N, C-alpha and C positions, 0 to 999 in steps of 0.2 A: 331390753327393751320389748322380749318377748315376754317376759315374767311381770313386766307393767302391767301391759297389754291384757294378760292371760289373768291377773287378781282382777282388773279395771273391768273386764268389758263377761267373766268368767265366773271368778270367787265371787265378785262383792253380791252381785243378784241375789246368791243362793248359799251364802253363810250363816243362814239363821234356819238354813230347811234341814230336820235331821236328818234325812234320806240321801243326802251328800258327804254328811259326816265322813262315812269310812270308806268312800272313791276314791282313790288313786288320782293326785293331779293330772298325771299324765290321760289315764284312760277319758279322764272330764275333757280334756284339750280333744282328745282323738273323736271322739262323740261326736261336740262340738263343730266339729271341723266337716266331717261328713254330712251332720245338718247344712251348713252353709253349702257345701259345694252342692245339695239336694236343692235345695232354694235357687242356687245361680242357674240351675237345671232350667227347674221349672220356670224362670224369668225368660231363660233364653228361647224355651219352647214359645210361651206366651208370645213373646216377639216377632219370632218364626211366622206362629198362624197370622199375629195382626199383620203381617208385613205382605205374608201369601194375600188376605181377606183383598188388600188394597190394592193388590196386583189385581185380582179378580175384577175389582169394580172396574179399575181402570181397561181394564179387556173388555168388557161387556160397554162401556160407555165409546170406545171406540168401535166395538162392532155394530152399536145401535147409532152411529153415527154415519158411517158406512152405508148403513141399511135406508138411513137418510138422502144419502147421494144417491143409492139405486131408485127410489123412490120417484126422486127429483127428473131421473134421466128413463125412465116407465114414464112420462108424466112430458116427456118431451124439450123441458126444462132445460137440462143438463146435458154436455157433449163434448167431445174429445176440442172442442176450437172455444169453448167456457170461456170466461176470467168470471176470479173471486171475484173482484168490486163489483164484477153484475149479478152476481147470485149471492153474494153476501146479505143484501138486504132481505132473501127471503131465509136462508138459513139460519142467521141471526135470531129469529123469533122463534124458532124452535129447541124444546130442551135438553133434549141431545145433543147440540152444539152447546147451550150454557154448564152444562154438568160435566164437559172437557177442558172448561177453564182452568188452570192454574195448575193441571196435573202432570206431571211429570213425564218424559215421551213424546212419542207424535203428537205433535198440536194440530186441528181444525186444517188448518193450512197443508201442511204435510200431507196431510190423508187426502187431501182434495188434489194436488198434485200428485199423490202415485196414482188415483185412480185418473186423473186423464191417461197416464201412462198407458196403464191396461188397458185403457179403451183403444189409443196409439197402436198398439204391437198388434192388434190384427187389420191394421192398415194393410198390407199387402196380402191379405187372404181374401180381405172386402175389396181390393183394386180386382181381384182374379174372375169376384162373381160378378160384380157391375159391368165388369168388359162381356163376359156372356150375354148377361143382359142385354147390351145395347148392341152386341152383335146379332141374337134373337132379334131385337125391335127392329135392327137393320137402318140404326140410328148413329149419326157422326156428331159429333162436337164441331160447332163452325164459331168463326170470330164473335157472329153475333148472335149465337144461343144464349137462352137466358135459363138462370138457373128453376125456375118453375118447370120449365117443358122439358128440364133435365130428369129435375127431380120426381115429375109426375108419370115419366117412362120407368126411371128405377122402379118408383113405390106403387108400380102394378104387379111386379113380379113376386111371388111367394118367394123367392132366392134371396131375395133383399129386408124382408123385414127384420132380420135378428140386426140389422148390419145399424153402427152408429150413425146419426144423421150429420153432424160432424166429419165422422171421413168420409160420406158421401159429397159434404159439400168440399169439403179438401181435393177430391178425385177428379170434380170438376173443374177447381182454378187450374188442377194440373191441365185439364186434357183445354180447358181452353186456353190456357197461356203456350201449348204446344200449336193448336189453332193458330194461333195471331203471329206465330212464328213461320209457321208455313207460309200463309199468306201473304208476310213480309219478303220473306225469300224471293217468293214469286215474283211480287214485286220487282223486284231487284233481279232477276234473270229476266223478266220482260224489259227491265231498260236497259241490259248490258244488251241484251237482242236490237233493239232498237238503236242506241248508239254503232253497233257494226253492220246496218243496214243503212245509216248516216253516212258516216265512212266511207263504205261503199258507192255509196250515193256520189260524195262529191268527187272520190278519184273517177269514178265515171267521168262526171263532167270536166276531170284536170286532163284526160288523156282524151279527150274529143279532140275528133280529127276531121274537118278544119277547128281549128282550137275557137273557143266560145269569147265574145268578148262582152263588153259591159252592155254596148246598145243590144246584144240580141234580147227577144223576146222568147219565154219557155213554151207559148203557145204555138208559138213559127217555130220550134227546133225542136220541141219534146221527140218527133213523128222519128227521128234517127238515133232514138234509143228505145226504143218499144220495147225491141228482141233482147237487151241485154238484160243479164238475171237481176243487176243491183235497183234497176226499173220495175223490173218483175216482182221484186220483191216487196214494194209497196201496195200491191195488189190495187182495188181502186183507190188509194188513197193519194188522190191528186194534188191536194192542197199541200200535204207533205213534202208532195214531189217542187210543187212549187213555189213553198217557202223556200226548202234546202236550195233551189238556184238562184233566188232571190239573193238569199245569202253571200252565194260563191261572187255571183255575177256584181254584187256590190265591194267584195274583195280586190277584184280586178280595175287598175288603172286602165282612162279610159285608149283610145289609139292617139300614138304618140303624133301621127300628124293631121290631127284637127286642129283647128286653130284657137277654141277655147285652152285644150288642153299648152300649146305651145306659149300662153297668153298667162297661164295661170304657174308654167315653169318659169318663164321667165321673169314674174313677179317674186317669187319664191327666192328665185336665185337672188336679186337685186337686192331683195331681204338682207339676206345673207352676208352681202359683200357690206352692209353698212354697217351691221351688228359687229361685223370683222374689222371693221376700221376703226368702230367707238372701241371696242377694245383693248387696242392696238395704241387707243389715245391713252387711255385709262392705266397700264403698263407705266410700270417705274423706270424703264427704259426711255421713255420719250418722255419731252418736258410737253409745254402747252401751246408751244406751235410746232412738233412732230419729229425736235431732232434728235439727234439716237446720243448716248452717254458721253462719246465722247467731245461733239459740240460743248455741251454743255459744260464739261469741262475746262476745254479751253477759252468761255464766256467768263466762270468764276475767275481762270487765273488774272483778264483783263480786268473783271472789277476787281479783285485784290491789292492788283498793282496802285500806288497813289501817283495823283498827277504831281507837277511843279509846285502849282501854287499850296498844293496839301503838304509838299514837303517844305517848302518857305516857312509855312507854320508852325510845325512841329519845329521848326529850328529856334523861330524866336520862344517860342513855349518853355524850350529847355535851359535856352540865356535866363529870361525870367525864373525859372525856380530855382539856377544854379546860384541867379542874385539876392536871393531871398535868403538862401541855406547861409552864404555868406554873411549878412546882416545878423541872422539867427546866433551863429556864432562868436561875432564880435560882442555883442550885447550882453553874451554869457562871460566870455572875458572881463 
């Protein structure tokens, strides 16, 4: 195989050349192989140079795109809270975005995400700076504080000029959330305090001596409790005291010796007795006449026993059936 290759590739092209007539075949093959190796090295070298050139061009494209993002950040069109969907309409019109399409490595979207991560990485230091500025301005974020008011105080200081706009907004939202949580907790604490005051006031009314009745009026008896701590806890809020007293009085039953109460009590008892009788009649242990199970069973036994006339009829029927059966037998024989 090697000989054939040598004849075809090396010997044939130079067989009519006088310079190669006296050269040894092995020497000729050795020179040829060295030449091939030199060509291969040149090819690989050119290939590496081309690859390095392409890599350099791709890196330049990425650097140019990052410059575009920096420009947008300086123009306040890009911050740590920006979305690619919102920014795409601006970026896609720039040639620095177009040249990156189709090249290997990081895409424009990847570079955008990396850029946002770099902006957010300074968040911790930015928070410290913002807190210092707010402390110097003696300003505290409340649940009703607007972002415009917050931003005007932050932007007035030279310390915050390099801070990303998105980080400022994120910190504002964080402070606003904390302010709302504090307000809700304060409301819950106030509600718990009010419930304790109401419970103490009701306990005071319950332990009153002489006891409070449903007929008592708050305006007439409140002087009895004016020195009690549960009464004083409501300060000048007599409306709340009056309401709590009405609720307490409504839960009391009227005095048992009154005519209205005795009449109502009698009516209630009469209704209960009626209902009890109605249920007893509908229960399986009673029939329609109110008799018990034993009485009903005795009646059933009496109704089950046939009378004398029924007995005679039964006998006649038996005789007739016997006669018919005898006739049928004779006809068959």
